[in-house]
C-alpha positions in Angstrom: 88.0 134.2 27.1 87.3 135.9 23.7 84.9 133.3 22.4 82.5 136.0 21.2 85.1 137.2 18.7 84.8 136.1 15.1 86.6 132.8 14.6 89.5 132.8 12.2 89.1 131.1 8.8 91.2 129.8 5.9 94.9 129.7 6.3 94.8 131.6 9.6 92.8 128.7 11.1 95.1 126.2 9.6 98.1 127.9 11.1 96.5 127.7 14.5 95.5 124.0 14.2 98.3 122.7 16.4 97.5 125.5 19.0 93.9 124.3 19.1 95.0 120.7 19.4 97.5 121.5 22.1 94.9 123.5 24.1 92.4 120.6 23.7 95.0 118.1 24.8 96.0 120.2 27.8 92.4 120.6 29.0 91.2 117.1 28.2 94.3 114.8 28.4 92.1 111.8 28.5 91.1 112.4 24.9 94.3 111.1 23.6 95.5 108.6 26.3 94.9 105.0 25.4 93.2 103.4 28.5 95.2 100.1 28.4 96.5 98.3 31.4 100.3 97.8 31.5 99.8 94.0 31.1 97.6 94.4 28.1 99.9 97.0 26.6 102.9 94.7 27.0 100.9 91.8 25.6 100.1 93.8 22.5 103.7 94.8 22.0 104.9 91.2 22.2 102.1 90.2 19.8 103.2 92.8 17.3 106.8 91.6 17.5 105.8 88.0 16.9 103.6 89.0 14.0 106.3 91.1 12.5 108.8 88.3 12.8 106.5 85.7 11.1 105.6 88.2 8.4 109.3 89.0 7.6 110.2 85.3 7.6 107.4 84.7 5.0 108.7 87.6 2.9 112.2 86.3 3.2 111.0 83.0 1.7 110.3 84.9 -1.5 113.9 86.0 -1.9 116.6 84.1 -3.9 120.3 84.3 -3.2 121.2 84.6 -6.9 118.8 87.6 -7.4 120.2 89.3 -4.3 123.7 89.0 -5.6 122.6 90.5 -8.9 121.1 93.6 -7.1 124.2 94.1 -5.1 126.5 93.8 -8.1 124.2 96.2 -10.1 122.8 98.6 -7.4 121.0 100.9 -9.8 117.6 99.9 -8.4 118.6 100.4 -4.8 120.3 103.7 -5.6 117.2 105.0 -7.4 115.0 104.0 -4.5 117.3 105.8 -1.9 117.3 108.9 -4.1 113.5 108.9 -4.3 113.0 108.0 -0.6 115.3 110.6 0.9 115.0 113.2 -1.9 111.3 113.3 -2.7 109.5 112.6 0.6 111.3 115.1 2.9 111.0 117.8 0.3 107.3 117.0 -0.2 106.7 117.2 3.5 108.5 120.6 3.7 106.6 122.1 0.7 103.2 120.9 2.0 104.0 122.3 5.5 104.9 125.7 3.9 101.9 125.6 1.5 99.4 125.1 4.3 101.2 127.6 6.6 101.3 125.1 9.5 102.6 126.2 12.9 106.0 125.0 14.1 104.8 122.0 16.0 102.5 120.7 13.3 105.1 121.3 10.6 107.8 119.3 12.5 105.4 116.4 12.9 104.9 116.4 9.1 108.6 116.7 8.5 109.4 113.7 10.8 106.9 111.6 8.9 108.5 112.6 5.6 112.1 111.9 6.7 111.4 108.4 8.0 112.9 105.5 6.1 110.8 102.9 4.3 108.8 100.5 6.4 107.7 96.9 6.3 104.4 97.9 4.6 106.2 98.5 1.4 107.4 94.9 1.2 103.9 93.6 1.6 102.5 96.0 -1.0 105.3 95.2 -3.4 104.4 91.6 -3.1 100.7 92.4 -3.8 101.8 94.3 -6.9 104.1 91.5 -8.0 107.1 93.6 -7.7 110.7 92.5 -7.1 110.7 91.2 -3.6 114.5 90.9 -3.4 114.9 94.6 -4.4 112.0 95.6 -2.0 113.5 94.1 1.1 117.0 95.1 0.2 115.8 98.7 -0.3 114.0 98.7 3.1 117.1 97.4 4.8 119.4 100.0 3.0 117.0 102.9 3.8 116.8 101.9 7.4 120.6 101.7 7.7 121.1 105.0 5.9 118.5 106.6 8.3 121.2 106.6 10.9 122.9 109.4 9.1 120.4 110.8 6.7 117.5 111.4 9.2 119.5 113.8 11.4 120.9 115.5 8.4 117.5 116.0 6.8 115.9 117.1 10.0 118.7 119.6 10.5 118.2 121.0 7.0 114.4 121.1 6.9 113.7 121.9 10.6 115.5 125.2 10.6 113.1 127.5 12.3 110.9 124.7 13.5 112.9 123.7 16.6 116.0 121.8 17.6 115.3 118.1 16.8 118.9 117.0 16.0 119.3 115.2 19.3 116.0 113.5 19.4 116.5 110.8 16.7 116.2 107.4 18.3 119.2 105.6 17.0 118.5 102.5 19.1 115.1 102.1 17.7 116.4 102.5 14.1 119.0 99.8 14.7 116.3 97.5 16.3 114.1 98.1 13.3 117.0 97.1 11.0 117.6 93.9 12.9 113.8 93.2 13.0 114.0 93.2 9.2 117.3 91.5 8.6 117.2 88.6 11.1 113.8 87.0 10.1 114.4 87.8 6.4 117.7 85.9 6.7 115.9 83.0 8.2 113.4 83.0 5.3 116.2 83.1 2.7 117.9 80.1 4.3 114.5 78.2 4.3 114.0 79.1 0.6 117.6 78.0 -0.2 117.7 74.7 1.7 114.0 73.8 1.9 112.3 75.5 -1.1 109.3 73.1 -0.9 108.1 74.9 2.3 108.5 78.4 1.0 105.1 78.9 -0.6 103.3 77.5 2.5 105.2 79.7 4.9 104.5 82.8 2.7 100.8 82.2 2.6 100.5 81.5 6.3 102.6 84.5 7.2 100.6 86.9 5.0 97.3 85.5 6.3 98.5 86.1 9.9 99.6 89.6 9.1 96.2 90.5 7.5 94.2 89.0 10.4 96.3 90.7 13.0 96.1 94.1 11.2 92.3 93.9 11.2 92.2 93.0 14.8 94.5 95.8 15.9 92.5 98.2 13.8 89.4 97.3 15.6 91.1 97.7 19.0 92.5 101.1 18.0 89.1 102.2 16.8 87.5 101.3 20.1 90.1 103.0 22.4 91.2 106.0 20.4 88.5 106.5 17.9 87.3 109.8 19.4 90.8 111.2 19.9 91.8 110.8 16.2 88.9 113.0 15.2 90.9 115.9 16.7 93.6 115.4 14.1 91.2 115.3 11.1 91.5 119.0 10.3 91.4 120.0 6.6 95.1 120.7 6.2 96.3 117.5 8.0 93.9 115.3 6.1 95.0 116.9 2.8 98.7 116.4 3.7 98.0 112.8 4.8 96.4 112.1 1.4 98.9 114.0 -0.8 102.2 112.7 0.7 101.8 109.0 -0.2 100.2 109.8 -3.6 103.1 112.1 -4.5 105.6 109.4 -3.2 104.0 106.6 -5.3 103.8 108.8 -8.4 107.3 110.3 -8.2 108.9 107.0 -7.2 107.5 105.4 -10.4 108.4 108.3 -12.6 112.0 108.5 -11.3 112.5 104.7 -11.7 111.2 105.0 -15.2 113.7 107.8 -16.0 116.4 105.4 -14.8 115.0 102.7 -17.1 114.2 100.1 -14.5 111.9 97.3 -15.6 108.2 97.3 -14.7 108.4 95.1 -11.6 111.3 97.3 -10.2 109.3 100.5 -11.0 106.3 99.2 -8.9 108.7 98.3 -6.1 110.4 101.7 -6.0 107.0 103.4 -6.1 105.8 101.5 -3.0 109.2 102.0 -1.2 109.0 105.7 -1.8 105.4 106.3 -0.7 105.5 104.1 2.4 107.3 105.4 5.5 108.1 103.6 8.8 105.1 104.8 10.8 106.2 102.9 13.9 109.5 104.7 13.9 107.8 108.1 13.3 105.6 107.5 16.4 108.6 106.7 18.4 110.4 109.9 17.4 107.3 111.9 18.3 107.2 110.3 21.7 110.8 111.2 22.4 110.8 114.7 20.8 107.7 116.1 22.5 106.0 115.8 25.9 102.3 114.8 25.6 101.1 118.2 26.9 102.9 119.9 24.0 102.1 117.7 21.0 98.6 116.6 22.1 96.6 114.6 19.7 99.1 115.4 16.9 100.8 112.2 18.1 98.0 110.4 16.3 98.8 111.9 12.9 100.9 108.9 11.8 97.8 106.8 12.1 96.0 109.1 9.7 99.0 109.0 7.4 99.1 105.2 7.3 95.4 105.0 6.6 95.9 107.0 3.4 99.1 105.0 2.6 97.2 101.7 2.7 94.0 103.0 1.0 95.8 104.5 -1.9 98.1 101.5 -2.3 95.2 99.1 -2.2 93.6 101.2 -5.0 96.7 100.9 -7.0 96.8 97.1 -6.4 93.2 96.8 -7.6 93.9 98.8 -10.7 97.1 96.8 -11.5 95.3 93.5 -11.1 92.4 94.6 -13.3 94.8 95.8 -15.9 96.8 92.6 -15.8 93.7 90.5 -16.1 92.3 92.4 -19.1 95.8 92.3 -20.7 96.1 88.6 -20.2 92.6 88.0 -21.7 93.5 90.2 -24.7 96.7 88.3 -25.2 94.8 85.0 -25.0 92.4 86.1 -27.6 95.2 87.2 -29.9 97.0 84.0 -29.5 93.8 82.1 -30.2 93.2 84.1 -33.4 96.8 83.6 -34.5 96.5 79.9 -33.8 93.3 79.6 -35.8 94.8 81.6 -38.7 97.9 79.3 -38.7 95.7 76.2 -38.7 93.7 77.6 -41.6 96.8 78.3 -43.6 98.1 74.7 -43.0 94.8 73.2 -44.0 94.7 75.4 -47.1 98.2 74.3 -48.1 97.3 70.6 -47.6 94.1 71.0 -49.8 96.1 72.6 -52.6 98.7 69.8 -52.4 96.1 67.1 -52.7 94.5 68.9 -55.6 97.8 69.2 -57.4 98.4 65.5 -57.0 
């Protein structure tokens, strides 16, 4: 079998990562098959749809009709986000795949992740960063709609030499994803417009449900596929999973700054650029490759989303700390100015009384 030969190292090993993963998958298929019964699998899917619906309704309650009209009439923010989303991320994925000399199958997985539109995670992170929620959800909707044309085009451009994926883009799932965003958000907008007194309560309840359900699903995934995901944690894939969202967040903020968007819009564009629709990515991987060919590489989107969330949470913490210290500093300055003004007033009064 050749096991006595000296094992490859460095880029040669990285280039054979997918071959190793495919061989492992072929020999031990149970390593990446989730042992769920059909009933439990369907129940989880229904649960995810319900949670997504509630979350998007709560996010829609933060949108205002007047602000949406303003973004539609002046679409600079949306155009900047689309440029960053479909210009930066696919190019980043392609460059990283070439830099780490990945094999064809592994490189295509990375490219598909990079070419996916923005996901619902960006809306939640934009809310945590106190971004422009109207712009965030509008950008997610536009990027999902544009994915109908741009995803096949980008895959055709960047996947030359990596395989024929032009006929594997799931248009139905993209359209379903679009409606999953637009319908509940529309309901939330109507609630905020006609019953604004309920908006804050619905937003808090929706985000709480989303956080609790995410923690619960993370525990379930860790129990059932914790061992399998270790097969994807090779040095190049881990590095790519960490670099892609970081480059997306950074470039999204820089590009929006170059277009002179305000601070809240810059944070929103940064989150929209660095966050891809991981659910859509997983669907494409299911359709494009049979399990015996892709093996545990199917789990790479999970690695990718872990880095997306971790890096975004770090940015949220830094932003909140900066905002807190800035507010405290402004409060001290206002207090000192107020004391100085009071002193001047008292001094003027004393001089007036003395003159009299």
